[in-house]
N, C-alpha and C positions, 0 to 999 in steps of 0.2 A: 439925586443916582448919578450911580458911577457911568464912565464909558468902560464898552467891551475894550477899549487899548488898559482902561488900569483895570481889569481882573486875569489878562495876559499876557505872558514875557515876549517880549517882544525879539527876537532869533537874528535880529540884522546886523550888520556890517560894523554899525556904526553904534551901535546900541551897544550897554555895558560898559566896563572901566579902560579902558586907553593901556592902560597897564597889564591885565590878561589878555590882551592877545602877542599869540607868538611867533617868534620873527625867525627861519632855518632858511637856509644857505638852499644851493641847487642838491648838493650830494647827499641834505641829511634828509632831503624830501625822496629825491628814488632810492636810501638806505629806506626807507619807510615804505617806500611804495609796493619795494623788493621783500618785503618782510612781508607786507598784507599778503603779496602774491604767494609767498611760498605758503602762510599759514594758510591758504586758500586751498593751494593746490594738494595739501595734504592734506585738509578737510576732507577735500575730494576722492583722496585715496580711499583713503579710512571707512569710507561713506561706502566707496566703492565696494572695496572689503570685504564692509559689516554686511552687505549686498549681498553679495557672493555667494560667502558663507549661509545667511541666511537660503539662500534660495541653493545649493547644494546639500543642506540639512533638512531642506523643504523636496525636495528631490528624491534622497536618498530613502527620507522619510514613507514618500510619497511610490518609492518600486518594493519597500519593504509589506507595504501592506496589500501593494498590488501581486507583490509573491503566494501570498498568503491567502489574500483571495481566489489565488488562483487552485495552488495547494489544496484548498479544502474543498471550491469548484471541482477539483480531482477524485480526490475520494470520496465526494457524494455520487460525484456520475459513477467514480468505480464501485460503489457499498450500493449503488441501487441497480447495476446493472447486474451485480452478483447477489440479489438480491431476488430480482424480475426470471434468475437461470433455478434459483430456488427450483420452485416445483420440478424444472424437465427434472434438472437433475437425480432430486428422489422419487418418479416416477424413472430414471433409468436404474436406478440401483436396485426401486424394490420390483421392479419388470422387465426389467430384458439382465443383469445380473443375473438374476436368479434363470434362465431358461440360458443365457451361457454353458452356465455351473454347469449345467445338471449336463449340460453338454457333451461340457468338456471334461465331466468324470468320471465316463467312457475314455479318455483319451490317457489321461492320466492312470487309471490302475492299469490300461495297455504297458504304458510306457515302464510301473515300476515295473509290471510281468517281466520283458522286454530287460529290464535290468537285474531281477533276479537270476533268471535266465543264466543268461552271463556267468551268473556269481555262487548261484548253485547248483549241487545235482538231481538226475533228477529227480523230488518228490514230489509227492503233491499238492497242488495250491488251493485255497477256500479263498472266494471270492465275498468278502458279507456285505449288504445294502439295503438301503430300505425298500422298501416293498414299492415305493414309487419311482424310482429308477434303473429296477429291473431293465422293462426294456427296450431301457436305452444302451443297455452298457453289455446285454446280452451279445446280440449280432455283434460285436465288439471282440470277445472272444474267441469268434467260432476258426481265427487265427493259429497257425502252428507256429504254439509256446514251448515244444519238445518236454514235457511234462503234464499232467490231469490239472483241469483247472474246473472245479465244479464251482457255483454261481449260489448264493442259499441268500434266504430274505430273513434280515433281522430287523422289527418293528421299532426297536430300541434306538436303533439311526436317523438322525434326519435326516431329510435331504441334502447332496452334496455333500455325505459322506461315505465313505467304506472302507472295512479292515483286510486288509492284505496276510492274509496265517499260512505263512511256506515253512512250516517245520516250528523250530522255535520259535520264528520271524515272524513277531507282529509288525506291521506299519498299518499306516491311518492314514486317507487320504481325507482330508476335512475344509470342503469348499466352504462350509457353509457358513465355519471363523472367518472367510475373507472373505465375502459378504458381510457377517457380521463389521467385520471393522469397517471394509470399504463405507459404511451406511455410519460407523462411528465420527469415522473421519471428516463428512461432511459433513457430519452436525456437529461438527468443534469446527469447522472452518467458516460456517456459515454463524453459529454463536460467536464467533470469534474479530465476523465480518460488521455485526450487528452491536457489540461492544464497541469497536471502534467505531461506527458511527457517533453510537451515544459520546464515546470520551473522545472528540472528535479528532 
């Protein structure tokens, strides 16, 4: 049986051959210590720079991700607000604006009549409206326009439309088309908003 000392190498001072022992003077020993210190110091700096670079890279990546999340959250919130307002906006366009247009039609007709009295001679003026608009416009035509004004109905005109005929001149007021354009613009806006949410 072998002893444990026979299996393991002895690293003691007296072990091994005497020829492998290196003798150094004090200057060489100091130079070796300084070189070891410099190598350790350089390795420490390299490690610190690498760590700082990794930290900056991680912070930049985290910041970019947070900004992207924040942007997505903003767009998501904006889209939800717009989507929740859609019924209100549709109701306004479909119910409130037509009433305003009916009320405003008479004012537009009167304004056009005033412009015509300034530029045209005293010819008669015929105002043609849809039957449903007659009651709103008739009271406004009682003013002094310095020309005879007649109001007639035409069932082919839509509500919000009026034709003003002054001799050879004919002008149309078409608030129904304006309302239609507003409705189309609102629907286009809502559709664009939905596409933006889907596409990010």
